[in-house]
C-alpha positions as CSV (number, residue, x, y, z in Angstrom):
1,X,0.0,0.0,0.0
2,X,1.3,3.4,-0.9
3,X,2.4,5.9,1.7
4,X,0.0,8.5,0.3
5,X,-2.9,6.0,0.8
6,X,-1.9,5.4,4.5
7,X,-1.4,9.0,5.6
8,X,-2.1,11.4,2.7
9,X,-1.9,14.6,4.8
10,X,1.5,13.7,6.5
11,X,2.9,12.4,3.2
12,X,1.9,15.5,1.3
13,X,3.3,17.8,4.0
14,X,6.6,15.9,4.2
15,X,7.1,15.8,0.5
16,X,6.1,19.5,0.2
17,X,8.9,20.5,2.6
18,X,11.4,18.4,0.7
19,X,10.4,20.0,-2.6
20,X,10.6,23.5,-1.1
21,X,14.1,22.7,0.4
22,X,15.3,21.6,-3.0
23,X,13.6,24.2,-5.1
24,X,14.6,27.3,-3.2
25,X,18.3,27.1,-3.6
26,X,17.9,26.0,-7.3
27,X,15.7,29.0,-7.9
28,X,18.2,31.4,-6.4
29,X,21.1,29.8,-8.3
30,X,19.1,30.2,-11.6
31,X,18.4,33.8,-10.8
32,X,22.1,34.6,-10.2
33,X,22.9,33.2,-13.7
34,X,20.2,35.5,-15.2
35,X,21.5,38.5,-13.2
36,X,25.1,37.8,-14.4
37,X,23.9,38.2,-18.0
38,X,22.0,41.4,-17.1
39,X,25.2,42.8,-15.4
40,X,27.3,42.0,-18.5
41,X,24.7,43.8,-20.7
42,X,24.4,46.9,-18.5
43,X,28.2,47.3,-17.9
44,X,29.1,46.7,-21.6
45,X,26.4,49.2,-22.6
46,X,28.2,51.9,-20.6
47,X,31.0,51.8,-23.1
48,X,29.1,52.1,-26.3
49,X,26.1,50.7,-28.2
50,X,28.5,48.7,-30.4
51,X,30.0,47.0,-27.3
52,X,26.6,46.2,-25.9
53,X,25.4,44.7,-29.2
54,X,28.7,42.7,-29.6
55,X,28.3,41.2,-26.1
56,X,24.6,40.4,-26.9
57,X,25.5,38.6,-30.2
58,X,28.5,36.9,-28.6
59,X,26.2,35.6,-25.8
60,X,23.7,34.4,-28.4
61,X,26.5,32.2,-29.8
62,X,28.1,31.2,-26.5
63,X,25.0,30.2,-24.6
64,X,23.5,27.8,-27.3
65,X,27.0,26.3,-27.7
66,X,27.0,25.3,-24.1
67,X,23.6,23.5,-24.2
68,X,25.2,20.1,-25.1
69,X,27.5,20.3,-22.0
70,X,24.5,21.3,-19.9
71,X,22.3,18.5,-21.2
72,X,24.9,15.8,-20.7
73,X,25.6,17.1,-17.2
74,X,21.8,17.2,-16.4
75,X,21.6,13.5,-17.2
76,X,23.7,12.9,-14.1
77,X,21.0,14.2,-11.8
78,X,18.4,11.5,-12.4
79,X,21.1,8.8,-12.6
80,X,22.7,9.7,-9.3
81,X,19.3,10.3,-7.6
82,X,18.3,6.7,-8.6
83,X,21.5,5.4,-7.0
84,X,20.8,7.6,-4.0
85,X,17.3,6.2,-3.6
86,X,18.5,2.6,-4.0
87,X,21.3,3.2,-1.5
88,X,23.9,2.3,-4.1
89,X,26.3,5.2,-3.3
90,X,29.3,3.0,-4.2
91,X,28.3,3.4,-7.8
92,X,28.0,7.2,-7.7
93,X,31.7,8.1,-8.0
94,X,32.3,6.0,-11.1
95,X,29.1,7.2,-12.9
96,X,30.0,10.9,-12.1
97,X,33.4,10.5,-13.6
98,X,31.8,8.8,-16.7
99,X,29.5,11.8,-16.9
100,X,32.5,14.0,-16.8
101,X,33.9,12.2,-19.9
102,X,30.6,12.6,-21.6
103,X,30.5,16.3,-20.8
104,X,34.0,16.6,-22.3
105,X,32.6,15.5,-25.6
106,X,30.1,18.3,-25.3
107,X,32.9,20.7,-24.5
108,X,34.7,19.8,-27.7
109,X,31.6,20.6,-29.7
110,X,31.2,23.8,-27.8
111,X,34.8,24.8,-28.7
112,X,34.1,23.9,-32.4
113,X,31.0,26.2,-32.5
114,X,33.0,29.1,-31.0
115,X,35.7,28.5,-33.6
116,X,33.1,28.8,-36.3
117,X,32.0,32.2,-35.1
118,X,33.9,34.1,-37.8
119,X,31.9,32.3,-40.4
120,X,28.7,33.0,-38.5
121,X,29.5,36.7,-38.3
122,X,30.4,36.9,-42.0
123,X,27.0,35.6,-42.8
124,X,25.5,38.3,-40.6
125,X,27.4,41.0,-42.6
126,X,28.3,43.1,-39.5
127,X,30.6,46.1,-39.3
128,X,34.3,45.5,-38.7
129,X,34.4,47.0,-35.2
130,X,31.3,45.1,-34.2
131,X,32.9,41.9,-35.5
132,X,36.2,42.5,-33.8
133,X,34.7,43.0,-30.4
134,X,32.4,40.0,-30.7
135,X,35.2,37.7,-31.8
136,X,37.5,38.9,-29.0
137,X,34.7,38.3,-26.5
138,X,34.3,34.7,-27.7
139,X,38.0,34.1,-27.8
140,X,38.3,35.1,-24.2
141,X,35.3,33.2,-22.9
142,X,36.5,30.0,-24.6
143,X,39.0,29.6,-21.8
144,X,36.0,29.0,-19.5
145,X,34.8,25.9,-21.3
146,X,36.7,23.5,-19.0
147,X,35.3,25.3,-16.0
148,X,31.7,25.0,-17.4
149,X,32.2,21.2,-17.7
150,X,33.6,20.9,-14.2
151,X,31.0,23.1,-12.6
152,X,28.0,21.5,-14.3
153,X,29.1,18.0,-13.5
154,X,29.8,18.8,-9.9
155,X,26.6,20.7,-9.5
156,X,24.5,17.8,-10.9
157,X,26.5,15.4,-8.7
158,X,25.5,17.5,-5.6
159,X,21.9,17.9,-6.7
160,X,21.6,14.2,-7.6
161,X,22.3,13.6,-3.9
162,X,19.7,16.2,-3.0
163,X,22.2,18.8,-1.9
164,X,21.1,22.0,-3.7
165,X,22.5,24.6,-1.3
166,X,26.0,24.5,-2.9
167,X,24.4,25.8,-6.1
168,X,22.9,28.7,-4.3
169,X,26.1,29.7,-2.5
170,X,28.4,29.3,-5.5
171,X,25.9,31.2,-7.7
172,X,25.9,34.2,-5.3
173,X,29.7,34.1,-5.1
174,X,29.8,34.1,-8.9
175,X,27.5,37.1,-9.2
176,X,29.4,39.1,-6.6
177,X,32.8,38.3,-8.3
178,X,31.4,39.1,-11.7
179,X,30.7,42.8,-11.0
180,X,34.3,43.9,-10.0
181,X,35.9,41.6,-12.6
182,X,33.7,43.2,-15.3
183,X,34.7,46.7,-14.1
184,X,38.4,45.8,-14.2
185,X,38.4,44.3,-17.7
186,X,35.8,46.4,-19.4
187,X,36.9,49.8,-18.1
188,X,40.5,49.0,-17.2
189,X,42.2,49.3,-13.8
190,X,45.8,50.1,-13.0
191,X,48.1,48.2,-15.4
192,X,45.1,46.3,-16.9
193,X,43.9,48.1,-20.1
194,X,40.3,48.7,-20.9
195,X,39.0,45.8,-23.2
196,X,35.5,47.3,-23.6
197,X,32.8,44.7,-24.3
198,X,35.4,42.0,-25.0
199,X,36.4,42.3,-21.3
200,X,33.1,40.6,-20.4
201,X,34.6,37.5,-22.0
202,X,37.6,37.6,-19.7
203,X,35.5,38.3,-16.6
204,X,33.0,35.6,-17.5
205,X,35.8,33.0,-18.0
206,X,37.4,33.9,-14.7
207,X,34.0,33.8,-12.9
208,X,33.4,30.3,-14.3
209,X,36.7,29.2,-12.9
210,X,35.9,30.7,-9.5
211,X,32.6,28.9,-9.5
212,X,34.0,25.6,-10.6
213,X,37.0,25.6,-8.2
214,X,34.7,26.8,-5.4
215,X,32.3,23.9,-5.9
216,X,35.3,21.5,-6.3
217,X,36.6,22.7,-2.9
218,X,33.2,22.1,-1.3
219,X,33.0,18.6,-2.7
220,X,36.5,17.7,-1.6
221,X,36.3,19.2,1.9
222,X,32.7,18.6,3.1
223,X,32.2,15.5,5.2
224,X,28.9,14.4,3.7
225,X,30.7,13.3,0.5
226,X,33.6,11.4,2.2
227,X,31.9,8.0,1.9
228,X,31.3,8.5,-1.8
229,X,35.0,9.2,-2.4
230,X,34.4,11.0,-5.7
231,X,38.1,11.4,-6.4
232,X,39.6,8.8,-4.1
233,X,40.0,6.6,-7.2
234,X,40.2,7.7,-10.9
235,X,38.1,5.6,-13.2
236,X,39.0,5.1,-16.8
237,X,36.3,5.8,-19.4
238,X,33.9,2.9,-19.7
239,X,32.3,3.6,-23.1
240,X,29.0,1.8,-22.3
241,X,28.6,4.1,-19.3
242,X,29.7,7.2,-21.2
243,X,27.2,6.5,-23.9
244,X,24.5,5.7,-21.4
245,X,24.9,9.3,-20.1
246,X,25.0,10.6,-23.7
247,X,21.8,8.6,-24.5
248,X,20.0,10.4,-21.6
249,X,21.7,13.7,-21.9
250,X,21.8,14.4,-25.6
251,X,17.9,14.5,-26.0
252,X,17.9,16.9,-23.0
253,X,20.3,19.2,-24.8
254,X,18.3,19.0,-28.1
255,X,15.0,19.7,-26.2
256,X,16.6,22.7,-24.6
257,X,17.8,23.9,-28.0
258,X,14.3,23.6,-29.5
259,X,12.9,25.8,-26.7
260,X,15.7,28.4,-26.9
261,X,15.5,28.5,-30.7
262,X,11.7,29.1,-30.6
263,X,12.1,32.3,-28.7
264,X,15.2,33.3,-30.7
265,X,13.4,32.8,-34.0
266,X,10.5,34.8,-32.7
267,X,12.7,37.9,-32.3
268,X,13.9,37.4,-35.9
269,X,10.3,37.1,-37.2
270,X,9.1,40.3,-35.6
271,X,12.4,42.3,-36.2
272,X,11.1,43.9,-39.4
273,X,8.0,45.2,-37.7
274,X,9.9,48.1,-36.1
275,X,11.9,49.1,-33.0
276,X,8.9,49.8,-30.8
277,X,7.4,46.3,-31.4
278,X,10.8,44.6,-30.9
279,X,11.4,46.5,-27.7
280,X,8.0,45.7,-26.3
281,X,8.5,42.0,-27.2
282,X,11.8,42.0,-25.4
283,X,10.4,43.6,-22.2
284,X,7.5,41.2,-22.0
285,X,9.8,38.2,-22.7
286,X,12.3,39.4,-20.1
287,X,9.6,39.6,-17.4
288,X,8.1,36.3,-18.4
289,X,11.5,34.6,-18.3
290,X,12.2,35.7,-14.8
291,X,8.8,34.3,-13.6
292,X,9.6,31.1,-15.5
293,X,12.5,30.5,-13.2
294,X,10.0,29.1,-10.6
295,X,8.5,26.3,-12.6
296,X,11.9,25.6,-14.1
297,X,13.4,25.2,-10.6
298,X,10.4,23.1,-9.5
299,X,11.0,21.0,-12.6
300,X,14.6,20.4,-11.6
301,X,13.6,19.6,-8.1
302,X,11.0,17.1,-9.1
303,X,13.6,15.3,-11.3
304,X,15.6,14.6,-8.2
305,X,12.6,13.5,-6.2
306,X,11.2,11.2,-8.9
307,X,14.6,9.6,-9.5
308,X,15.1,9.1,-5.7
309,X,11.6,7.5,-5.3
310,X,12.1,5.1,-8.3
311,X,15.6,4.2,-7.0
312,X,14.0,3.4,-3.7
313,X,11.3,1.2,-5.4
314,X,8.4,3.6,-4.6
315,X,6.6,4.6,-7.8
316,X,3.8,6.0,-5.7
317,X,6.3,8.5,-4.2
318,X,7.3,9.6,-7.7
319,X,3.6,10.3,-8.5
320,X,3.2,12.3,-5.3
321,X,6.1,14.5,-6.1
322,X,4.8,15.2,-9.6
323,X,1.3,16.0,-8.4
324,X,2.6,18.4,-5.7
325,X,5.0,20.1,-8.1
326,X,2.1,20.7,-10.5
327,X,-0.2,22.1,-7.8
328,X,2.4,24.5,-6.5
329,X,3.6,25.5,-9.9
330,X,0.1,26.2,-11.2
331,X,-0.8,28.1,-8.0
332,X,2.3,30.3,-8.4
333,X,1.5,30.8,-12.1
334,X,-2.0,32.0,-11.3
335,X,-0.9,34.4,-8.6
336,X,1.9,35.8,-10.7
337,X,-0.3,35.9,-13.7
338,X,-2.8,38.1,-11.9
339,X,0.1,40.3,-10.7
340,X,1.3,40.6,-14.3
341,X,-2.2,41.3,-15.6
342,X,-2.9,44.1,-13.2
343,X,0.6,45.4,-13.0
344,X,1.6,45.1,-16.6
345,X,1.8,48.8,-17.4
346,X,3.9,49.5,-14.2
347,X,6.3,46.6,-14.9
348,X,6.8,47.8,-18.5
349,X,7.5,51.4,-17.3
350,X,10.5,50.1,-15.3
351,X,12.2,49.5,-18.6
352,X,11.2,52.5,-20.6
353,X,9.2,55.8,-20.5
354,X,8.1,55.4,-24.2
355,X,4.3,55.2,-24.0
356,X,3.9,53.2,-27.2
357,X,6.4,50.5,-26.0
358,X,4.8,50.4,-22.6
359,X,1.3,49.8,-24.0
360,X,2.5,47.2,-26.5
361,X,4.5,45.3,-23.8
362,X,1.5,45.4,-21.4
363,X,-0.7,43.8,-24.1
364,X,1.9,41.1,-24.7
365,X,2.1,40.4,-20.9
366,X,-1.6,39.8,-21.0
367,X,-1.0,36.9,-23.4
368,X,2.0,35.8,-21.3
369,X,-0.5,35.2,-18.4
370,X,-2.2,32.6,-20.6
371,X,0.9,30.7,-21.6
372,X,2.3,30.7,-18.1
373,X,-0.2,27.9,-17.1
374,X,0.8,25.7,-20.1
375,X,4.5,26.5,-19.6
376,X,4.2,25.3,-16.0
377,X,2.6,22.0,-16.9
378,X,5.1,21.3,-19.7
379,X,8.1,22.2,-17.6
380,X,7.1,20.0,-14.6
381,X,6.2,17.2,-17.0
382,X,9.6,17.4,-18.6
383,X,11.3,17.3,-15.2
384,X,9.3,14.3,-14.1
385,X,10.1,12.4,-17.3
386,X,13.8,13.1,-16.8
387,X,13.4,11.5,-13.4
388,X,12.0,8.5,-15.2
389,X,15.0,8.8,-17.6
390,X,12.6,9.1,-20.5
391,X,14.2,11.9,-22.5
392,X,14.0,10.8,-26.2
393,X,10.2,11.1,-26.2
394,X,10.6,14.6,-24.7
395,X,12.9,15.6,-27.5
396,X,10.4,14.5,-30.2
397,X,7.5,16.1,-28.5
398,X,9.2,19.4,-27.9
399,X,10.3,19.6,-31.5
400,X,6.8,18.9,-32.8
401,X,5.2,21.4,-30.3
402,X,7.7,24.3,-30.5
403,X,8.5,24.3,-34.3
404,X,5.7,22.9,-36.5
405,X,3.1,24.1,-34.1
406,X,4.3,27.1,-32.1
407,X,6.7,28.7,-34.6
408,X,4.6,28.1,-37.7
409,X,1.4,29.4,-36.1
410,X,3.3,32.4,-34.7
411,X,4.7,33.3,-38.2
412,X,1.3,32.9,-39.9
413,X,-0.5,35.0,-37.3
414,X,2.2,37.7,-36.9
415,X,3.3,38.3,-40.5
416,X,0.6,37.0,-42.8
417,X,-3.1,37.4,-43.5
418,X,-3.6,33.7,-44.2
419,X,-5.6,32.8,-41.0
420,X,-6.6,36.4,-40.1
421,X,-5.3,39.9,-40.5
422,X,-1.7,40.0,-39.3
423,X,-1.4,40.5,-35.6
424,X,2.2,41.6,-35.3
425,X,4.0,40.6,-32.1
426,X,0.8,39.4,-30.5
427,X,0.5,36.7,-33.3
428,X,3.9,35.4,-32.3
429,X,2.9,35.2,-28.6
430,X,-0.3,33.3,-29.6
431,X,2.1,30.9,-31.3
432,X,3.9,30.6,-28.0
433,X,0.6,29.7,-26.3
434,X,-0.2,27.1,-29.0
435,X,3.3,25.5,-28.9
436,X,3.5,25.3,-25.1
437,X,-0.1,24.0,-24.8
438,X,0.5,21.3,-27.3
439,X,3.7,20.4,-25.4
440,X,1.8,20.3,-22.1
441,X,-0.8,18.0,-23.4
442,X,1.6,15.6,-25.2
443,X,4.1,15.5,-22.4
444,X,1.4,14.8,-19.8
445,X,0.0,12.0,-22.0
446,X,3.5,10.5,-22.4
447,X,4.0,10.7,-18.6
448,X,0.8,8.8,-18.0
449,X,2.0,6.0,-20.3
450,X,5.5,5.9,-18.7
451,X,4.0,6.0,-15.1
452,X,1.6,3.1,-15.9
453,X,4.5,1.1,-17.5
454,X,6.8,1.7,-14.5
455,X,4.1,0.9,-12.0
456,X,3.5,-2.4,-13.7
457,X,7.2,-3.2,-13.8
458,X,7.5,-2.6,-10.0
459,X,4.4,-4.7,-9.5
460,X,6.1,-7.5,-11.3
461,X,9.0,-7.1,-8.9
462,X,11.5,-5.8,-11.4
463,X,14.5,-4.0,-10.1
464,X,15.0,-0.2,-10.7
465,X,17.8,-1.0,-13.0
466,X,15.4,-2.8,-15.3
467,X,13.8,0.5,-16.0
468,X,16.8,1.4,-18.1
């Protein structure tokens, strides 16, 4: 009999506290990453508009290029949480190191993408000074690739064992270090010359190393990891294990790319509609993205709880975690949606005093209120499916939902009169609603199938390893 059936109130309360304890630090860590990007943009903008644009374009190349590293590292969280739930901690060190080898493969691809930046910029036909700053920024930030690999692997190692507080502490340290380093390398200090926007690349690379080495020091020195002995023995690559991580992590990376590319493509679609429309779109998207950090953090937390429950042989516990994450996520989306609805004009006015832009942004935020619900459902379903290690279906579903549905509908509604008179940016945001809603429905349907299959397997007394 399930725990939930014996004492539903106590089980719900206990699981709620665990979810909150995991989600809070993850949320703050995610916000510090967003704020670091904001700081880079603001400080580069103090030099010139060209430096600001170069950092923005450089970031649009750098961030997508790290998605494979991120996806492969994220695969470790459900793998390690399964071991944790099954009390098989002796296997954690080996699998973490195999995950490191897998992430190295992602790092090589990231490096290759950065090296292709000159070709990308040539296709964009940008001015010579703009091109020079962007390439210098990317050249400098490339030195941070090994730090990204180390940090993400260690972060998912810690989070797989349900220790999310290190992510919070290291994220805050990174943000605090980022500001003075930016000031030194962007504006110059003493014998260090002013690098302008390119200095953001130096600062970011150094911040990444501070975060990676800080987390490494935590893992090596804290007592709670002594029994795991992460580095007490060095394991050679076992290619079956490495490709096991790749098999789970690569679809995660591709799914993330589909989502990132949907919003990136939207900006390109509406770019010809004028500066005011583009600015209003960016404001509404920025505010929505900040609010999305909550369901995203819940999604990451529920991955850990589902993996732990399945490792412990409790499929009912996995279902309880999913249901609670959904309830809390939707409740948050409703509260914040109402806040956005009634405070849209005020929020937009924080970014600009242009009345036209404020009114357009406020209207788009009204549409954002609608897709927040769908976004929450799909984000938590994705996190839950990762806990079940079911990532390939997520990759297919996100592709179908975001591109053929969301992007195509957005283009038709925003730029053409095929379905109705062109709606401009609002049409693109209706496309977001369609894409995210389709994803929410299909992912929930997939989760129902997987949950039923896994429950039957446990009922037949199969081991958690048989789920793989």
